[in-house]
N, C-alpha and C positions, 0 to 999 in steps of 0.2 A: 441026116436031120440034125438040128438042131435044138437046143432047149432054152424057152422065152421067157419072161414075165412081163406081163402087158395088161390091157384091157379088153375088153368083148364089146363095150359101148361105153358113151360116154355117160361121166357119173361118178359116184362116190368110188370110197374104195373097196366098194362091194363089187365092183367089177374087175378088179386086179384077178389075175390067174395066171400060173403056170401051161405052156401050152407048146405042142411040140409044133416046128416050122421047115419047111425045106432049108439045106444049109445053103446060104447064098452065093453067088460066083461071080469072083470080081469082073467089069467091064473094064473098058479099057480106061486107063487111067486109076484105078481102084487097088486097092489092097483088101483083102479078108486076113480079119486079125481074128485071131486065138485071143479071147478078152481075158487078161490077167484082174482087170479092176475095171470099175464103170464109177462115175461120179453121180451122185443124187442131188437135182435143185429142185428149189419150188416151181420152175418151167414145167417138171415133170408131171406134176400132179395138177396142175393149171392146163396142159394138155388133155391130161384123163378127163379133168371137167368139161371141156369144150370152150372155155373160155378163148384159145388160141386158136379155133378151127380155123380161122379165115388166114392166119398167118403159116400154121404148120399143119398142113395136111396130112392127112392119116388114111390107111386103109384098114380096115377092123377084120380081126383083131390086130392090134398096134403094140408094139415092143416100146416099154420106156424107157427112157434116157438120152442123152445125145452125144457124152463125152466117153471114152473110154482110153485103155493102155492096154496094151499086151504085144503078142509077136505073130510076123507076118507068118501066115500060113499060105498065102497062094498070093500070087501078083495078076494082075490083068494083063493085056496088050500094052504098048508103050509105056510101060513104067521101066524106067532106067535107074532111077535115084534110090531105089528101094528093095530088097531081095529077101528071099526064104529064109525067116529066121529071125531077121532086124526086131529087136525091141523098140516100138513105137508108141505114137500115144497122136491123140487127134479128136477132131468131132467129126462123129458119123453121116455116113453120105444121106444125103434126103431120102426118105422113105424108111430109111433104117434106124433102128433102137440100140440101147447100149447095155441094157438089161438081158445079155443072152451070150452064150458060151461063143459064138461066132458072129462077127458082124462087118459091115463094109465101110471103108474110109476112103475117101478119095485123096489122092496123093498130094494136091493143092492144099488139103485141111489137116496132113499128117508131118508129125515131125519124129526124128529118134530121140530115143530116150536118152539122156546121158545116164553112163553106169552108176553113178553116186547119187541118181533121184528114184525113190521108188516106183514101184508099178503104182500103188497108192496114190502118192502124190502128184505125179504125172497127169491119171486119170481125172483130179481136181480143176486143172489149167485152162482147159478151151474156154469154159461158159464164165464163171465168175471171174477169176485171175483174167482173162481174153479181156471181158468185157470193161474191167476196171482199166486195162493197158491200152484199149482202144480210145477210151475216154481221157485218158490222161496225153495220148497223143494231139487229141482234136483240142483240147485245152491249152497245150501248148505252153505251160508256165514255166517262169523263168526262175531259179534259186532264190528265193525270199519271198516270191510270191504267197498271198494266204489263200488257202484254198478252204472252202466249208462243204465238209463231205454229210450228207444228212441219210441217216440210216447205217452209220459207220461202222457198226456192231454184228453187219451179219456178213455173207462170204465175200458179196462184190465189196463192201465197204470196208472190210480188213485187208482185202489184197490191195485196194484203191491207197491206204493209210499207209503201207508199206511202199509202193510204188511212188507214192507221192514223197516221201522221207529220203528214198534213195536219189531223188531230183533237187534234195534238198530244199524243199516245198514246205512251207510253215500250213499246217493241217490243224483244223477245227473239226472236230468227230462229232456229230449230232447222234446221240442214243439214249437208251434208258438208264437208269442207275445201275442195274445189274449188268451193263456192259460196260459200264466206266472202266474197271479194270484192264480189261481188252485192250480200250482204245487208249488210254494214257502209257499204257505197256508197248503199245508202236509209237509212241514218242509223236502223238497227238494231242491238241488239250480238247479234253472232255467238255460238251455243252449237254445239257440235258434235253431232253426232247419233250415236247407238249406244247401247250399253248403258251404264246408268249417268247416263241424262240427267237423272235429277230431282237427283241430286247435284251436277251441274255448274249449275244454276238458283241463284243467289245468291237466296235470302229466297223469299218466297210472290209468286206473281205474283195476279190480280184475275182474267183470265179466260184461257182456252185455246182457240186455234183450230187444230185438228187437221188435217192433210190427207193425214195418214200411215196412221192406224190401227194396229193390234196392239200389241207392247210398247211402239210409243213413246208412244199415246195412255195406254195403263197406268201408263205412268211420268211422262207428263206431268200427268196428275190427281192424282198425289201433290203437285203443287206449287201447287194452288189451294185456296182457303181454302172457295168456296160450288162447289159440283158441277155447279148448274144453269148456271153460266157454262163450261160446256165444250161446244163446238159443233166436230163434226167431222161432215168429208164423205167422211175416210177410212174410218170405219168409222162410221156413223151410229146403230146398232143398239147397237154396244158402248156409244157417248157415251151412248144413254139407258139403259142400264144402270147405267151409273156416274152417272147424276143429271143428265146433259146432255140435248143435243138433235144433230139435224142442221140444215144450212141450210133456210128456207123460203124458195124462190127467188121473188123478183117481177120476171118478166121483162114489165116494162113500158115504155112509152113514157117517163113519168117517169124510171124508172130509168136506162135506157140515155141519155137526153138530160143527165143529169146526170153521167153518165160522159163523154158525150162532151164536156162544157165544161170538165171538168176537164183532160181532154187540150187541149182549146184553150188553157187558162190555164197550160200547162207543169207542174200540180199533179201528175198521172197520167203516166207513159211508158210505153206497151203493150209497148216494148222487142222489137220484130219483130226476129228475128236471122234468118231465114230464107225467102225469098222463090222461089217456086217457077213456072212456068209451067202453066198447066191441063195441058200435055200431060206436065207429070212429077206429076200427082198422086199417085201411086204412092210417090215418093220423098219429098212432103212426109210422107205419113204413117207412111213407114219412118222417117223422122228423129224424129218423135214417138215413135212404138212402140219406139225404140230405147232412149228414157229419157236421151238424151245432147242435149236440144235446145239448150240454154242460152239459152233466149228463145221468142217466140212464132213458130208458122210459118204461112205464109200464102200460099195459092194466089191467083195473078192472072190475069184474064183479057183477053185484046187485046192 
């Protein structure tokens, strides 16, 4: 049996609990991973609340979390690139969560963890950093281009600032005053969030990466000449109405391996701010749900 932390019905934190579940068996092309660390993200509590039920179907009780790092405990049929004992990280397979001691990962969404990258750092890469990486590739900006990142102080935003800087893109980061130091420490020009955002952006930008939606997205759209260069995860539908799009996620081994190498090279810092033991999984999610994590949150096992 495995021990998991999840929710018994859609709702608030009161639905969260630990429970026992059968240890999953890897199918063809899958890995059974003994989890060493699991990333915690806003999407986790949104799935629990039921706001993602149309895109993230679950069977109750459901295990929370979508990204893990650990050691391969068993391989399924037709797996040739991974072996038992390999340190890996990746996105959990559909229907399986990350807040548990063992979970399944498809080999197509798994990568080897470099020796110099910790399990905690690796566990944060598939969701936030992966989203930022995919958005940067979609935008395809050349060195010297100007990028406006709306919501630059969160997990995806912080990763986007670093990935853009590595490509020599000039970044303007929209965030609250409390996040100004973080934004500027990553080489971006801080722009205060709130009403009047468009007026505070000096000149036009070449692209907008929005993580907030709402009025902030509407104002940010006024700063870019080509609406097609608007990408949003805050409100993809609104972005499409403006002429832009959402992020097309590529949760592949190649993308994850590239992100891990960037961490190993010191180009990308996952900025893990809070580490919780598995026994405190509920506290870990509460920090993220509060909106004041100030960096990535990780649950560690063992």
